[in-house]
C-alpha beads as a LAMMPS data file, in Angstrom:
LAMMPS data file: protein, C-alpha beads

294 atoms
293 bonds

1 atom types
1 bond types

-500.0 500.0 xlo xhi
-500.0 500.0 ylo yhi
-500.0 500.0 zlo zhi

Masses

1 110.0

Atoms # bond

1 1 1 28.402 4.908 -0.200
2 1 1 27.027 6.644 -3.308
3 1 1 24.193 4.137 -3.612
4 1 1 23.389 4.569 0.088
5 1 1 22.998 8.347 -0.290
6 1 1 20.852 8.017 -3.412
7 1 1 18.788 5.342 -1.707
8 1 1 18.272 7.574 1.347
9 1 1 17.058 10.545 -0.744
10 1 1 14.883 8.282 -2.886
11 1 1 13.165 6.695 0.118
12 1 1 12.817 10.052 1.882
13 1 1 10.626 11.253 -0.993
14 1 1 8.641 8.011 -0.986
15 1 1 8.167 8.393 2.771
16 1 1 6.582 11.826 2.329
17 1 1 4.194 10.534 -0.341
18 1 1 3.132 7.381 1.530
19 1 1 0.963 8.802 4.377
20 1 1 -0.625 11.312 2.011
21 1 1 -1.609 8.683 -0.553
22 1 1 -2.043 5.731 1.837
23 1 1 -0.293 3.316 -0.522
24 1 1 2.718 2.546 1.649
25 1 1 6.339 2.702 0.542
26 1 1 6.686 -0.701 -1.079
27 1 1 4.335 -0.137 -4.012
28 1 1 6.608 2.615 -5.352
29 1 1 9.920 1.311 -4.037
30 1 1 9.781 -2.145 -5.639
31 1 1 9.054 -1.238 -9.298
32 1 1 11.163 1.938 -9.281
33 1 1 14.153 0.350 -7.525
34 1 1 14.457 -2.341 -10.185
35 1 1 15.132 0.517 -12.614
36 1 1 17.332 2.771 -10.497
37 1 1 19.409 0.372 -8.411
38 1 1 21.578 -2.641 -9.404
39 1 1 20.079 -4.947 -6.744
40 1 1 18.639 -8.437 -7.142
41 1 1 14.836 -8.479 -7.249
42 1 1 14.552 -10.622 -4.089
43 1 1 16.542 -8.060 -2.078
44 1 1 14.318 -5.308 -3.466
45 1 1 11.142 -7.201 -2.579
46 1 1 12.389 -7.869 0.936
47 1 1 13.395 -4.240 1.438
48 1 1 10.095 -3.097 -0.108
49 1 1 8.096 -4.986 2.495
50 1 1 10.247 -3.574 5.305
51 1 1 9.764 -0.073 3.880
52 1 1 6.007 -0.446 3.554
53 1 1 5.688 -1.447 7.205
54 1 1 8.203 1.185 8.356
55 1 1 6.433 4.035 6.572
56 1 1 3.185 2.917 8.165
57 1 1 4.623 2.644 11.689
58 1 1 6.213 6.079 11.344
59 1 1 2.989 7.855 10.474
60 1 1 0.071 5.985 12.065
61 1 1 0.517 7.254 15.656
62 1 1 -0.207 10.805 14.551
63 1 1 -2.901 9.788 12.051
64 1 1 -4.632 7.763 14.791
65 1 1 -4.392 10.641 17.255
66 1 1 -6.242 13.056 14.950
67 1 1 -8.953 10.495 14.157
68 1 1 -8.120 9.663 10.544
69 1 1 -6.689 6.149 11.059
70 1 1 -9.511 3.930 12.358
71 1 1 -8.341 1.341 14.904
72 1 1 -11.598 -0.647 14.879
73 1 1 -11.375 -1.320 11.146
74 1 1 -7.710 -2.259 11.562
75 1 1 -8.468 -4.672 14.418
76 1 1 -10.965 -6.533 12.238
77 1 1 -8.910 -6.728 9.045
78 1 1 -5.392 -7.178 10.450
79 1 1 -5.604 -10.833 11.673
80 1 1 -6.804 -11.987 8.264
81 1 1 -4.078 -10.069 6.445
82 1 1 -1.346 -11.334 8.777
83 1 1 -2.126 -14.950 7.894
84 1 1 -2.506 -14.427 4.149
85 1 1 0.558 -12.163 3.829
86 1 1 2.779 -14.838 5.378
87 1 1 1.378 -17.451 2.992
88 1 1 1.930 -15.058 0.087
89 1 1 5.520 -14.425 1.128
90 1 1 6.298 -18.146 1.208
91 1 1 4.737 -18.804 -2.197
92 1 1 6.307 -15.686 -3.737
93 1 1 9.836 -16.787 -2.906
94 1 1 9.128 -20.317 -4.146
95 1 1 7.875 -18.992 -7.486
96 1 1 11.017 -16.904 -7.976
97 1 1 13.365 -19.823 -7.333
98 1 1 11.397 -22.662 -8.934
99 1 1 9.963 -20.942 -12.007
100 1 1 12.394 -18.326 -13.430
101 1 1 9.861 -17.131 -15.994
102 1 1 6.871 -17.389 -13.681
103 1 1 7.479 -14.066 -11.947
104 1 1 6.975 -12.202 -15.223
105 1 1 3.477 -13.608 -15.676
106 1 1 2.690 -12.714 -12.066
107 1 1 4.008 -9.167 -12.547
108 1 1 1.756 -8.732 -15.588
109 1 1 -1.254 -10.019 -13.652
110 1 1 -0.503 -7.758 -10.698
111 1 1 -0.070 -4.749 -12.973
112 1 1 -3.359 -5.524 -14.695
113 1 1 -5.152 -5.743 -11.351
114 1 1 -3.731 -2.406 -10.212
115 1 1 -4.699 -0.755 -13.511
116 1 1 -8.209 -2.184 -13.134
117 1 1 -8.456 -0.641 -9.667
118 1 1 -7.186 2.628 -11.153
119 1 1 -9.860 2.558 -13.865
120 1 1 -12.658 1.864 -11.384
121 1 1 -11.535 4.700 -9.101
122 1 1 -11.106 7.026 -12.071
123 1 1 -14.674 6.442 -13.248
124 1 1 -16.281 6.520 -9.793
125 1 1 -17.652 9.651 -8.158
126 1 1 -18.064 11.120 -4.663
127 1 1 -14.832 9.504 -3.441
128 1 1 -13.835 12.388 -1.171
129 1 1 -16.862 12.059 1.148
130 1 1 -18.965 9.012 0.123
131 1 1 -22.578 9.009 1.309
132 1 1 -23.387 5.804 3.193
133 1 1 -27.132 5.589 3.815
134 1 1 -28.351 4.092 7.077
135 1 1 -29.953 1.120 5.314
136 1 1 -26.609 0.312 3.646
137 1 1 -24.786 -0.199 6.948
138 1 1 -24.380 -3.927 7.612
139 1 1 -24.837 -5.704 10.945
140 1 1 -21.106 -6.235 11.446
141 1 1 -20.397 -2.544 11.039
142 1 1 -23.096 -1.632 13.561
143 1 1 -22.143 -4.286 16.107
144 1 1 -18.409 -3.534 15.953
145 1 1 -18.846 0.233 15.851
146 1 1 -16.950 0.704 12.601
147 1 1 -17.405 4.456 12.525
148 1 1 -15.468 7.559 13.435
149 1 1 -15.075 11.296 13.103
150 1 1 -12.383 13.905 12.557
151 1 1 -12.071 17.635 12.065
152 1 1 -11.688 18.430 8.368
153 1 1 -9.744 21.708 7.874
154 1 1 -10.868 22.113 4.259
155 1 1 -14.523 22.140 5.396
156 1 1 -14.002 23.791 8.769
157 1 1 -16.164 21.208 10.552
158 1 1 -16.234 17.704 12.020
159 1 1 -16.972 14.897 9.539
160 1 1 -18.588 11.657 10.754
161 1 1 -18.731 8.336 8.910
162 1 1 -19.693 4.650 9.194
163 1 1 -18.622 1.890 6.822
164 1 1 -20.574 -0.802 4.964
165 1 1 -20.010 -4.178 3.204
166 1 1 -17.888 -5.509 6.075
167 1 1 -18.109 -9.304 5.379
168 1 1 -17.193 -8.906 1.693
169 1 1 -14.375 -6.535 2.637
170 1 1 -12.870 -9.204 4.911
171 1 1 -12.608 -11.588 1.949
172 1 1 -11.062 -8.896 -0.240
173 1 1 -8.521 -7.945 2.423
174 1 1 -7.486 -11.602 2.722
175 1 1 -6.667 -11.591 -0.995
176 1 1 -4.842 -8.269 -0.671
177 1 1 -2.691 -9.650 2.148
178 1 1 -1.687 -12.648 0.035
179 1 1 -0.669 -10.477 -2.916
180 1 1 1.157 -8.029 -0.641
181 1 1 3.244 -10.776 0.925
182 1 1 4.011 -12.381 -2.426
183 1 1 5.305 -9.226 -4.106
184 1 1 6.687 -7.276 -1.136
185 1 1 4.517 -4.319 -2.130
186 1 1 2.769 -3.595 1.129
187 1 1 -0.957 -3.389 0.581
188 1 1 -1.831 0.274 0.229
189 1 1 -2.323 0.037 -3.546
190 1 1 -5.511 -1.976 -2.847
191 1 1 -6.380 -0.939 0.727
192 1 1 -7.373 2.567 -0.273
193 1 1 -9.838 1.628 -3.053
194 1 1 -11.445 -1.078 -0.886
195 1 1 -11.821 1.176 2.148
196 1 1 -13.029 4.096 0.059
197 1 1 -15.183 2.495 -2.645
198 1 1 -16.341 -0.809 -1.140
199 1 1 -16.637 0.186 2.524
200 1 1 -17.557 3.837 1.950
201 1 1 -14.898 5.445 4.131
202 1 1 -13.970 9.054 3.202
203 1 1 -10.783 9.213 1.123
204 1 1 -8.648 10.737 3.899
205 1 1 -9.859 8.083 6.356
206 1 1 -9.178 5.415 3.733
207 1 1 -5.596 6.568 3.150
208 1 1 -4.822 6.928 6.860
209 1 1 -6.437 3.605 7.839
210 1 1 -4.614 1.962 4.942
211 1 1 -1.313 2.959 6.550
212 1 1 -2.473 1.337 9.792
213 1 1 -3.537 -1.872 8.023
214 1 1 -0.195 -2.091 6.209
215 1 1 1.470 -2.834 9.557
216 1 1 -0.304 -6.221 9.454
217 1 1 2.162 -7.267 6.732
218 1 1 5.049 -7.187 9.235
219 1 1 5.101 -10.992 9.834
220 1 1 5.796 -11.566 6.130
221 1 1 9.144 -9.799 6.627
222 1 1 10.264 -12.814 8.650
223 1 1 9.817 -15.054 5.605
224 1 1 12.176 -12.895 3.542
225 1 1 14.584 -12.638 6.480
226 1 1 14.883 -16.394 6.926
227 1 1 15.600 -16.771 3.200
228 1 1 18.404 -14.201 3.326
229 1 1 16.480 -11.655 1.238
230 1 1 16.864 -8.795 3.748
231 1 1 20.174 -7.044 2.968
232 1 1 21.262 -4.485 5.651
233 1 1 23.132 -2.279 3.149
234 1 1 19.821 -1.736 1.348
235 1 1 17.380 -1.818 4.233
236 1 1 19.195 0.549 6.652
237 1 1 19.409 3.690 4.446
238 1 1 15.941 2.897 3.080
239 1 1 14.387 2.635 6.549
240 1 1 16.058 5.829 7.783
241 1 1 14.925 7.739 4.702
242 1 1 11.353 6.527 4.746
243 1 1 11.001 7.003 8.518
244 1 1 11.925 10.678 8.300
245 1 1 9.822 11.170 5.180
246 1 1 6.754 9.442 6.645
247 1 1 6.763 11.700 9.717
248 1 1 6.747 14.714 7.408
249 1 1 4.063 13.123 5.252
250 1 1 1.787 12.481 8.250
251 1 1 1.695 16.224 8.943
252 1 1 0.976 16.966 5.295
253 1 1 -1.844 14.368 5.228
254 1 1 -3.750 16.272 7.915
255 1 1 -3.954 19.594 6.062
256 1 1 -4.032 18.532 2.416
257 1 1 -7.311 18.770 0.479
258 1 1 -9.127 15.433 -0.088
259 1 1 -9.448 16.018 -3.850
260 1 1 -5.661 16.284 -4.110
261 1 1 -5.301 13.027 -2.170
262 1 1 -7.607 11.326 -4.670
263 1 1 -5.532 12.381 -7.662
264 1 1 -2.297 11.406 -5.932
265 1 1 -3.689 7.931 -5.239
266 1 1 -4.773 7.601 -8.873
267 1 1 -1.378 8.705 -10.173
268 1 1 0.494 6.241 -7.962
269 1 1 -1.820 3.366 -8.885
270 1 1 -1.386 4.054 -12.595
271 1 1 2.399 4.312 -12.294
272 1 1 2.676 1.077 -10.304
273 1 1 0.333 -0.855 -12.582
274 1 1 1.932 0.353 -15.816
275 1 1 5.473 -0.400 -14.643
276 1 1 4.585 -3.920 -13.507
277 1 1 2.981 -4.757 -16.869
278 1 1 5.943 -3.343 -18.818
279 1 1 8.460 -5.201 -16.634
280 1 1 6.620 -8.484 -17.102
281 1 1 6.358 -8.103 -20.885
282 1 1 10.042 -7.169 -21.104
283 1 1 11.022 -10.185 -19.044
284 1 1 9.099 -12.491 -21.388
285 1 1 10.650 -10.845 -24.415
286 1 1 7.289 -9.722 -25.777
287 1 1 8.454 -6.105 -26.055
288 1 1 11.930 -4.556 -26.188
289 1 1 13.527 -3.247 -22.984
290 1 1 11.962 0.213 -22.836
291 1 1 12.706 0.387 -19.115
292 1 1 16.374 -0.374 -18.417
293 1 1 17.127 -2.844 -15.638
294 1 1 13.654 -4.388 -15.613

Bonds

1 1 1 2
2 1 2 3
3 1 3 4
4 1 4 5
5 1 5 6
6 1 6 7
7 1 7 8
8 1 8 9
9 1 9 10
10 1 10 11
11 1 11 12
12 1 12 13
13 1 13 14
14 1 14 15
15 1 15 16
16 1 16 17
17 1 17 18
18 1 18 19
19 1 19 20
20 1 20 21
21 1 21 22
22 1 22 23
23 1 23 24
24 1 24 25
25 1 25 26
26 1 26 27
27 1 27 28
28 1 28 29
29 1 29 30
30 1 30 31
31 1 31 32
32 1 32 33
33 1 33 34
34 1 34 35
35 1 35 36
36 1 36 37
37 1 37 38
38 1 38 39
39 1 39 40
40 1 40 41
41 1 41 42
42 1 42 43
43 1 43 44
44 1 44 45
45 1 45 46
46 1 46 47
47 1 47 48
48 1 48 49
49 1 49 50
50 1 50 51
51 1 51 52
52 1 52 53
53 1 53 54
54 1 54 55
55 1 55 56
56 1 56 57
57 1 57 58
58 1 58 59
59 1 59 60
60 1 60 61
61 1 61 62
62 1 62 63
63 1 63 64
64 1 64 65
65 1 65 66
66 1 66 67
67 1 67 68
68 1 68 69
69 1 69 70
70 1 70 71
71 1 71 72
72 1 72 73
73 1 73 74
74 1 74 75
75 1 75 76
76 1 76 77
77 1 77 78
78 1 78 79
79 1 79 80
80 1 80 81
81 1 81 82
82 1 82 83
83 1 83 84
84 1 84 85
85 1 85 86
86 1 86 87
87 1 87 88
88 1 88 89
89 1 89 90
90 1 90 91
91 1 91 92
92 1 92 93
93 1 93 94
94 1 94 95
95 1 95 96
96 1 96 97
97 1 97 98
98 1 98 99
99 1 99 100
100 1 100 101
101 1 101 102
102 1 102 103
103 1 103 104
104 1 104 105
105 1 105 106
106 1 106 107
107 1 107 108
108 1 108 109
109 1 109 110
110 1 110 111
111 1 111 112
112 1 112 113
113 1 113 114
114 1 114 115
115 1 115 116
116 1 116 117
117 1 117 118
118 1 118 119
119 1 119 120
120 1 120 121
121 1 121 122
122 1 122 123
123 1 123 124
124 1 124 125
125 1 125 126
126 1 126 127
127 1 127 128
128 1 128 129
129 1 129 130
130 1 130 131
131 1 131 132
132 1 132 133
133 1 133 134
134 1 134 135
135 1 135 136
136 1 136 137
137 1 137 138
138 1 138 139
139 1 139 140
140 1 140 141
141 1 141 142
142 1 142 143
143 1 143 144
144 1 144 145
145 1 145 146
146 1 146 147
147 1 147 148
148 1 148 149
149 1 149 150
150 1 150 151
151 1 151 152
152 1 152 153
153 1 153 154
154 1 154 155
155 1 155 156
156 1 156 157
157 1 157 158
158 1 158 159
159 1 159 160
160 1 160 161
161 1 161 162
162 1 162 163
163 1 163 164
164 1 164 165
165 1 165 166
166 1 166 167
167 1 167 168
168 1 168 169
169 1 169 170
170 1 170 171
171 1 171 172
172 1 172 173
173 1 173 174
174 1 174 175
175 1 175 176
176 1 176 177
177 1 177 178
178 1 178 179
179 1 179 180
180 1 180 181
181 1 181 182
182 1 182 183
183 1 183 184
184 1 184 185
185 1 185 186
186 1 186 187
187 1 187 188
188 1 188 189
189 1 189 190
190 1 190 191
191 1 191 192
192 1 192 193
193 1 193 194
194 1 194 195
195 1 195 196
196 1 196 197
197 1 197 198
198 1 198 199
199 1 199 200
200 1 200 201
201 1 201 202
202 1 202 203
203 1 203 204
204 1 204 205
205 1 205 206
206 1 206 207
207 1 207 208
208 1 208 209
209 1 209 210
210 1 210 211
211 1 211 212
212 1 212 213
213 1 213 214
214 1 214 215
215 1 215 216
216 1 216 217
217 1 217 218
218 1 218 219
219 1 219 220
220 1 220 221
221 1 221 222
222 1 222 223
223 1 223 224
224 1 224 225
225 1 225 226
226 1 226 227
227 1 227 228
228 1 228 229
229 1 229 230
230 1 230 231
231 1 231 232
232 1 232 233
233 1 233 234
234 1 234 235
235 1 235 236
236 1 236 237
237 1 237 238
238 1 238 239
239 1 239 240
240 1 240 241
241 1 241 242
242 1 242 243
243 1 243 244
244 1 244 245
245 1 245 246
246 1 246 247
247 1 247 248
248 1 248 249
249 1 249 250
250 1 250 251
251 1 251 252
252 1 252 253
253 1 253 254
254 1 254 255
255 1 255 256
256 1 256 257
257 1 257 258
258 1 258 259
259 1 259 260
260 1 260 261
261 1 261 262
262 1 262 263
263 1 263 264
264 1 264 265
265 1 265 266
266 1 266 267
267 1 267 268
268 1 268 269
269 1 269 270
270 1 270 271
271 1 271 272
272 1 272 273
273 1 273 274
274 1 274 275
275 1 275 276
276 1 276 277
277 1 277 278
278 1 278 279
279 1 279 280
280 1 280 281
281 1 281 282
282 1 282 283
283 1 283 284
284 1 284 285
285 1 285 286
286 1 286 287
287 1 287 288
288 1 288 289
289 1 289 290
290 1 290 291
291 1 291 292
292 1 292 293
293 1 293 294
């Protein structure tokens, strides 16, 4: 009972952060839960994937209604991510069972990738409202109408946008889906930088659309379920907490200033990347156990 209450409060806070940052619940839940809770890593990964999808489903109806979550971009990227996330889920569980030390190398690689994304976003400029010139818009984006608009309270006017680099983004999202399914992290940690920096979507559109795209990872949950890695005593309080939190977070995402969203995304990326690298190094015995339980 005590763990259930702590888990509920913990996921409630994650739920509030998720729609604002666009990273989904899993990217924070998985690394932090291995420290806080005495659960097996497979149960945490399974619950993390459920949480990522739940936080997205709880917030995207409102984000879509106000024009921040772009359905056209989702419709293009989702089929690719569905396939690759399922493949990633299958391989991820095989790695854990067949190669006991293999997961530590993967955690280090994942952490390094996230920290690389963090560094690129940190050094880049004009992330809040990227300028996409007409000549930069690719044929796919024009033909599929990958554009949108919303009323931005911080500017007091309607902001319009159209994305670019669509074919390359499809390839990148396929890779993201694979990694998301393998680690149970959702995909928001990479969705936001790709949507914002590669495709040129404004940061608030990127975070909101990221939440919509995360729902494409839902089929990977079935892989964890069939392997017995979905434990109701963990998933139920986590889902309730993150559902309530995500509904609150969706309201906050509408009114919050874009510059604050950028720094929140950066902070979450750094935290997730750093913790994955430390956990992997600890597991291999390269460094002492600085983080207990990892």
